[in-house]
C-alpha positions in Angstrom: -29.7 34.8 -6.0 -28.3 38.3 -6.0 -30.2 39.0 -2.8 -29.0 35.8 -1.1 -25.3 35.9 -1.5 -24.6 39.3 0.2 -26.3 37.9 3.3 -23.7 35.2 3.8 -21.6 35.7 7.0 -19.1 32.9 7.6 -19.0 31.9 4.0 -18.9 35.4 2.6 -15.7 34.9 0.7 -17.4 32.3 -1.5 -19.0 35.2 -3.4 -15.6 35.9 -4.9 -15.7 32.6 -6.8 -16.1 33.5 -10.5 -19.1 31.3 -11.3 -21.2 32.1 -8.3 -20.5 35.8 -8.4 -21.2 36.0 -12.2 -24.4 34.1 -11.9 -25.5 36.4 -9.1 -24.8 39.3 -11.3 -26.8 37.7 -14.2 -29.8 37.3 -11.9 -29.5 40.9 -10.7 -29.5 42.2 -14.3 -32.4 40.0 -15.2 -34.4 41.1 -12.1 -33.8 44.8 -12.9 -35.1 44.4 -16.5 -32.2 46.5 -17.8 -30.5 44.0 -20.0 -30.0 43.1 -23.7 -31.3 39.6 -24.2 -28.5 38.6 -26.6 -25.8 39.8 -24.1 -27.5 38.1 -21.2 -27.8 34.8 -23.1 -24.2 34.9 -24.1 -23.2 35.6 -20.4 -25.3 32.6 -19.3 -23.6 30.3 -21.7 -20.2 31.6 -20.6 -21.0 30.6 -17.0 -22.4 27.2 -18.1 -19.2 26.7 -20.0 -17.2 27.4 -16.8 -19.4 25.1 -14.8 -18.9 22.3 -17.4 -15.2 22.8 -17.2 -15.3 22.4 -13.4 -17.5 19.3 -13.8 -15.1 17.7 -16.2 -12.2 18.5 -13.8 -13.9 16.8 -10.9 -16.1 14.3 -12.5 -19.4 15.9 -11.5 -22.6 14.3 -12.7 -26.5 14.4 -12.5 -27.0 17.8 -10.9 -23.9 20.0 -11.7 -25.3 23.0 -9.9 -25.7 21.0 -6.7 -22.2 19.5 -7.1 -20.7 22.9 -7.6 -22.3 24.3 -4.5 -21.2 21.3 -2.5 -17.7 21.8 -3.8 -17.7 25.4 -2.6 -18.7 24.2 0.9 -16.1 21.4 0.9 -13.3 23.7 -0.1 -14.1 26.7 2.0 -11.4 27.3 4.6 -13.1 29.4 7.2 -12.4 29.6 11.0 -15.6 27.7 11.4 -14.8 24.9 8.9 -11.2 24.6 10.2 -12.4 24.2 13.8 -14.9 21.5 12.7 -12.1 19.7 10.9 -10.4 19.2 14.2 -13.2 18.6 16.6 -16.4 18.3 14.6 -19.6 20.2 15.7 -19.3 21.9 19.1 -21.7 24.1 21.1 -21.2 27.8 20.6 -22.8 31.0 19.2 -21.0 30.6 15.9 -23.4 27.7 15.1 -26.3 30.1 14.8 -24.3 32.1 12.2 -23.4 28.8 10.4 -27.1 27.8 10.3 -27.9 31.2 9.0 -25.5 30.6 6.1 -26.7 27.0 5.5 -30.3 28.3 5.2 -29.1 30.5 2.4 -27.3 27.5 0.8 -30.5 25.5 0.9 -32.2 28.3 -1.0 -29.3 28.3 -3.5 -29.6 24.6 -3.9 -33.3 24.9 -4.7 -32.9 28.1 -6.8 -35.4 28.3 -9.7 -33.7 29.3 -12.9 -37.0 28.7 -14.7 -38.2 32.3 -15.1 -34.7 33.3 -16.5 -34.8 30.4 -19.0 -38.4 31.2 -20.0 -37.7 34.8 -20.6 -34.5 34.1 -22.6 -35.8 31.0 -24.4 -32.9 28.8 -23.2 -32.8 25.5 -21.3 -29.1 25.3 -20.3 -29.8 25.4 -16.5 -32.4 22.7 -16.8 -29.8 20.6 -18.7 -27.1 20.8 -16.1 -29.6 19.9 -13.3 -30.3 16.6 -15.1 -26.9 16.0 -16.6 -25.6 12.6 -17.8 -21.9 12.8 -18.0 -19.9 10.8 -20.6 -18.1 8.0 -18.8 -14.5 9.0 -18.3 -11.2 7.2 -17.6 -10.4 7.8 -14.0 -7.1 9.3 -15.0 -8.8 12.2 -16.7 -10.4 13.7 -13.6 -9.7 14.1 -9.9 -11.6 11.0 -8.7 -10.6 11.5 -5.0 -12.3 14.9 -4.9 -15.2 13.8 -7.1 -16.3 11.0 -4.8 -16.3 13.2 -1.7 -18.0 16.1 -3.3 -20.7 14.1 -5.0 -21.6 12.2 -1.8 -21.8 15.6 0.0 -24.0 17.0 -2.8 -26.4 14.1 -2.7 -26.7 14.3 1.1 -27.4 18.0 1.0 -30.1 17.6 -1.7 -32.1 15.5 0.8 -31.7 17.9 3.7 -35.0 19.2 5.0 -33.8 22.3 6.8 -30.7 24.2 7.8 -30.2 22.0 10.9 -29.9 19.0 8.7 -27.4 20.9 6.4 -25.4 21.9 9.5 -25.1 18.3 10.6 -24.2 17.0 7.2 -21.5 19.7 6.6 -19.9 19.5 10.0 -19.8 15.7 9.8 -18.1 16.1 6.4 -15.5 18.5 7.8 -14.8 16.1 10.7 -14.5 13.0 8.5 -12.8 14.3 5.4 -11.4 17.7 6.3 -11.7 20.9 4.4 -10.1 22.8 1.5 -7.2 21.7 -0.6 -5.7 19.5 2.1 -8.9 17.8 2.9 -10.1 17.0 -0.6 -6.7 15.8 -2.0 -4.3 13.2 -0.7 -1.0 14.0 -2.5 0.7 17.2 -3.4 3.8 18.6 -5.1 5.5 21.8 -4.3 5.5 24.8 -6.6 8.2 27.3 -5.6 9.4 29.0 -8.8 8.3 32.5 -7.9 6.9 33.9 -4.7 6.1 31.8 -1.6 5.9 28.0 -1.9 2.5 26.6 -2.9 1.1 23.1 -2.6 -0.4 21.8 -5.9 -2.6 18.7 -5.8 -1.5 15.6 -7.6 -4.9 14.6 -9.0 -4.1 11.1 -10.2 -1.9 8.7 -8.2 -1.1 5.1 -8.9 -3.7 2.7 -7.4 -1.3 0.3 -5.8 -1.5 -1.5 -2.5 1.3 -3.1 -0.4 -0.1 -6.6 -1.2 0.6 -5.8 -4.9 4.4 -5.8 -4.0 5.4 -9.5 -4.0 8.0 -10.4 -1.4 9.8 -8.0 1.0 7.4 -8.9 3.8 9.8 -7.8 6.6 10.3 -4.4 4.9 6.6 -3.9 4.4 5.9 -4.8 8.0 8.4 -2.2 9.3 6.9 0.5 7.0 3.4 -0.3 8.2 4.3 -0.3 11.9 6.0 3.1 11.7 3.2 4.6 9.6 0.4 3.3 11.8 2.2 4.6 14.9 2.4 8.0 13.2 -1.3 8.0 12.2 -2.3 7.1 15.7 -0.3 10.0 17.2 2.3 7.8 18.8 6.1 8.2 18.6 7.4 7.4 15.2 10.5 7.9 13.1 11.6 9.5 9.9 12.2 6.7 7.5 14.8 5.9 4.7 14.2 3.1 2.2 17.4 2.4 0.4 18.8 -0.3 -1.8 18.9 -1.5 -5.4 17.1 0.2 -8.2 13.7 -1.3 -9.2 13.1 -3.2 -6.0 9.8 -1.4 -5.0 10.9 1.4 -2.6 8.8 4.1 -4.3 6.0 1.7 -4.8 5.8 1.1 -1.1 5.4 4.8 -0.4 2.6 5.1 -3.0 0.9 2.1 -1.5 1.1 3.5 2.0 -0.7 6.6 0.8 -3.5 4.6 -0.8 -3.8 2.4 2.3 -4.0 5.1 4.9 -5.2 8.4 3.3 -8.7 7.7 4.6 -7.1 7.8 8.1 -5.9 11.4 7.5 -2.6 10.6 5.8 -1.3 13.1 3.2 1.9 13.1 1.2 3.9 16.1 -0.1 6.5 15.3 -2.7 9.6 17.5 -2.6 12.7 17.6 -4.7 16.1 18.4 -3.4 16.3 21.8 -5.1 13.3 22.8 -3.0 14.8 21.9 0.4 15.3 25.5 1.1 11.5 25.8 1.3 11.1 23.0 3.8 10.6 25.2 6.8 7.9 27.2 4.9 6.1 24.1 3.9 6.0 22.8 7.4 4.6 26.1 8.6 1.7 25.7 6.1 0.7 22.3 7.5 1.7 22.1 11.1 -1.7 23.2 12.5 -3.9 21.1 10.3 -5.7 18.0 11.4 -3.8 15.6 9.1 -0.7 13.5 9.2 1.8 14.6 6.5 4.6 12.6 5.0 7.1 14.8 3.2 8.3 12.4 0.5 11.7 12.6 -1.2 12.2 10.1 -4.0 15.6 8.9 -5.2 17.4 11.1 -2.7 21.2 11.5 -3.1 23.7 14.3 -3.2 26.9 14.8 -5.1 29.9 16.0 -3.0 29.4 19.6 -4.3 25.7 19.8 -3.4 24.9 21.4 -0.1 21.0 21.1 -0.1 21.4 18.3 2.5 22.2 20.9 5.1 18.6 22.2 4.9 17.3 18.7 5.3 19.5 18.1 8.3 18.3 21.2 10.0 14.6 20.3 9.5 15.0 16.7 10.6 16.9 17.4 13.7 19.0 20.3 14.8 17.0 23.5 14.0 15.6 25.8 16.7 12.0 25.0 15.8 10.8 21.5 16.6 9.4 19.5 13.7 5.6 19.2 14.5 4.1 15.9 15.5 2.0 15.7 12.4 5.0 15.7 10.0 7.4 12.9 9.1 10.0 12.6 6.3 10.1 9.4 4.2 12.9 9.1 1.6 14.0 6.5 -0.9 17.5 6.2 -2.2 19.8 3.9 -4.1 22.6 5.0 -1.7 23.0 3.9 1.9 24.8 7.1 2.9 22.9 9.5 0.6 25.9 11.7 0.0 28.6 10.7 -2.5 31.8 9.8 -0.8 35.1 9.5 -2.8 38.4 8.0 -2.0 39.7 11.6 -1.7 37.4 12.0 1.3 39.3 9.2 3.0 42.8 10.7 2.6 44.7 11.9 5.5 44.1 15.5 6.5 47.8 16.1 5.5 46.8 15.5 1.9 43.6 17.6 2.1 43.0 21.3 1.9 40.5 20.9 4.8 42.3 21.1 8.1 39.5 19.4 10.0 39.0 16.8 7.3 37.5 14.2 9.5 34.8 16.6 10.7 33.8 17.3 7.1 33.6 13.6 6.3 31.5 13.0 9.4 29.1 15.9 8.4 28.5 14.2 5.1 27.8 10.8 6.6 25.7 12.1 9.5 22.6 12.8 7.4 21.5 9.2 7.2 21.8 8.9 11.0 19.0 11.4 11.4 16.5 8.9 9.9 15.3 6.8 12.8 14.4 3.8 10.7 16.3 2.6 7.7 14.9 -0.3 5.6 17.1 -2.1 3.0 15.7 -3.4 -0.3 18.0 -6.0 -1.9 17.8 -7.0 -5.5 15.9 -10.3 -5.8 17.6 -13.5 -6.9 16.7 -14.9 -10.3 14.3 -17.4 -8.5 12.7 -14.6 -6.6 12.3 -12.5 -9.8 10.5 -15.5 -11.5 8.2 -15.7 -8.5 7.4 -12.0 -8.8 6.6 -12.6 -12.6 4.3 -15.5 -11.7 2.5 -13.4 -9.0 1.9 -10.5 -11.4 0.8 -12.7 -14.2 -1.9 -14.3 -12.1 -3.7 -10.9 -12.0 -4.1 -11.0 -15.8 -6.1 -14.1 -17.0 -5.7 -12.8 -20.6 -2.1 -14.0 -20.5 -2.4 -17.5 -21.9 1.3 -18.7 -21.7 2.0 -22.0 -19.9 4.0 -21.7 -16.8 7.1 -23.1 -18.5 6.7 -20.6 -21.4 6.2 -17.7 -19.0 9.3 -18.5 -16.9 11.4 -19.1 -20.0 10.5 -15.8 -21.6 10.7 -13.9 -18.3 14.3 -15.2 -17.7 15.2 -14.2 -21.3 13.7 -10.7 -20.7 15.8 -10.2 -17.6 18.9 -11.3 -19.4 18.3 -9.0 -22.3 17.7 -6.1 -20.0 20.5 -6.7 -17.7 18.7 -7.2 -14.3 16.3 -9.3 -12.4 14.1 -6.9 -10.4 10.5 -6.3 -9.6 10.5 -3.4 -12.0 11.8 -5.7 -14.8 9.1 -8.2 -13.9 6.3 -5.6 -14.3 7.9 -4.4 -17.5 7.9 -7.9 -18.8 4.2 -8.4 -18.0 3.4 -5.0 -19.6 5.2 -6.3 -22.7 3.1 -9.5 -22.8 -0.1 -7.5 -22.3 0.9 -5.3 -25.2 1.3 -8.3 -27.5 -2.3 -9.5 -26.9 
């Protein structure tokens, strides 16, 4: 192994990964014969421990060594992989270099740890090559990454030569993308210290638009705009506004689940991070994905000025927002920025000479969203229909229809509203009583 890794060309940076680099060093020490058995055994177990942690994080199973190597290939952002992400395999001299590296990866896939285990009287490498993982709740690991990497790993294990590896890997890059943005579908922004960084959201709510009962016109408008965006057609920034608990945020989550296989990604940003919007867009503008920058529960008090950053990015800055970026926001406020009666006073009674200009600036933000979709609070009858629709998904709820509706109505009265959120909370309550 220690002879193979230095021969990598396009994927040379993978040697810096702690596990691969440390295992190569272990093999070098073993081959030289200059080692203390106890120390080498301890170092082997340390790397196995690191590998098991990685396996737990991503739900690897069966052959953890193969899954780990497949993960390295899937996450390697090189000029070659980034080009394949956009256009797939293309003719060029770089392909010969890629096949050179893939030949090395085949040897790594088939690397024989047997002599090392025999000399040290250990069997940990054999164990991880025939591993049976404990079944885990999907919320405890990154399922989205796990499925992609394990499928790649199984395909690579069957490859007969470097040409087959080349075809498998380039197809993977074309179909799924590469690196952090390719493997994950949702992100949040970390911008505490230093440049902004995208952090994967490893577990998202598994909800679809059909799960949201009612609001058919609103869902249709959202689908039409999103599908136009994914297809590369003209589309608009979008604002979902209306009463609390009516399903605005659920719609955005459902859109991600419905279209992430078509290259859709979502980045969640809070208003205190708006100053970093331009930097975030520069990170993603040249990638082969469609990005929705998502702002939940967006609103501003009259003393908050972060909306100015948002206005500049949406429309008005020198740099045009790239075609692969849209902004979707939800809000309980139609005009987003709090307006008081003081704002409506005559300029004579205001310290601002150009008072009307200031008021217009506050109200102009919403006009920069090309599509606005209103979500109204359902009537009591509509609320009860939502309760019935959700209850049908849970056969363990044994209440008669009259009992269900009576208790649902009482639940809404006790909690002061009849909304989709209250309906779901009521069903959660019933499930908790079983």
